[in-house]
N, C-alpha and C positions, 0 to 999 in steps of 0.2 A: 922693679925696673929691669928691663932687659938690656944687658950690656952687649956691645958688638961681639965680644968673644963668645958669650953664651949662644947668641944667635948663629954664629958661624959653626960652633960645635953642633948645635941642633941640626943645621942644614947638612953638615958633613955626615952626621949619623943617619939621617934620612936617605941621603944619596948612597951611603954604604949599604944600607938595608935594601934599597932598590937594586943596586948592582949585584947583591948576593942572590936576590930572588928572581930577577928577570932572566929568563932563559936566553942563552946566546946561540948564535948559529952553530958553534962547535958542539953545544949540548944537544941541539936538535939533530945534528949529523951523526951522533953516536947511536941513536936508536935505529931499530930495523925498519921503522915506518915513520913517516912525517905527517904532520897534520895537513889534511886536504881542505881546500876552501869550500868544497861542497859537502862537508861533513858537519851538519848542524850541531850534533852533540859535542863533538870535539871542539868546534868553534865556540860553543857556549861555555865549555869548561875554560877555554883560553880567555874569553871576555870576562868571566867572573873572576878568574885569577888576577887579571890586570886591574880590575876594579878594586879588588881586595888589597893589592899592592899600593894602589893610589890612596886608598883609605888609610893604610898603615903609615904611609909617608905623611898624610895630612895630620893624623893624630900625633905622631911624634914631633912634627914641626910646630903644632899648635900648643904643645905642652908649655912652652916658654911664654905664651901670650895669655894664659888664663890665670885666674886667682889660684892661690896655693891649694885651696880645698878641692879643686877640680883636677889637679895634676895627676894624682894617682889613678883617678878614673880614666883619664886620657891614656895613661901608660898601659893600663889593662886593656883598654879598647884596641890600642895598637898591637898588643900581644895577641889578642883574639884574632884580629884580621891577619896578622903575620902567620899565625898557625894555620888558619883557614886557607890562605893563599898558597902556602907550601903544600898542603894536602890537595888542593885543587890542581896544582901543577902535576902532582903524582897521579891523580885520578885521570887527568887528560892523557897522560902518557900511557896509562893502563888501557884506556879506551882506544886510543889510536893504535896501539900495538896489538891488542887482543880482540877488541870489539866487545869485550865483556864489561858488565857494569861493575865499577870498582867500589862495591859496598863496604868492604873492610876498611878502606881509607876514610870513608865517611864516618863510620863508627869510632875509629881512632880519633878523628877530628873532634867528634862530640865528647869523647872521654876527656879531652884536654880543654876544650873551649867552654863547655857548659859549666864546670866548676869555676872557671875564671869569670864567666858572666854572673854567676851567683855572688861571687865576691864583689864584683863591680856594682851590682845592684845594692848591696849592703853599703858600699863606700858612697854611692850617690845619695842614698837615704841618710847616711851619717853626715853628709855635707849640708843637708837642709833641715834636719831635725834630730832630736835625741832618739835614736832607734829603740833602745831597750825601754825607755820610758813610754814611748808610743805603743810598743807591743804589750806591755804589762797593764796598760790602761791608766798609768799614773800621769799626773799632769805637772 
């Protein structure tokens, strides 16, 4: 059962996450270049970043509404989208400032998110079956 306090704490946590991730006008003003509306690559980085922030908020808010066996999976999903959003913000800034492809940030993102996703897949499998018994062929 979700208590009002737990719900409030979850909403506050999601809003705090959004406020820390969402770039502000002051952040944009510190760079030497700003995102132009006619820059499709820069705009696509921004759209993807915002979608990942929204997904992060969704996963963290929904943790309180699912069965206990799914809570860890949603937490890891939220972490994956949080890490990816942060890197996409950086990639957008690199693209806008230099016009260069920000490949290094993509690989750093993969180094963090891929292991998290592998752990998440195991946790999802564990929630629906006995993983080691299924892998070994035992019934």
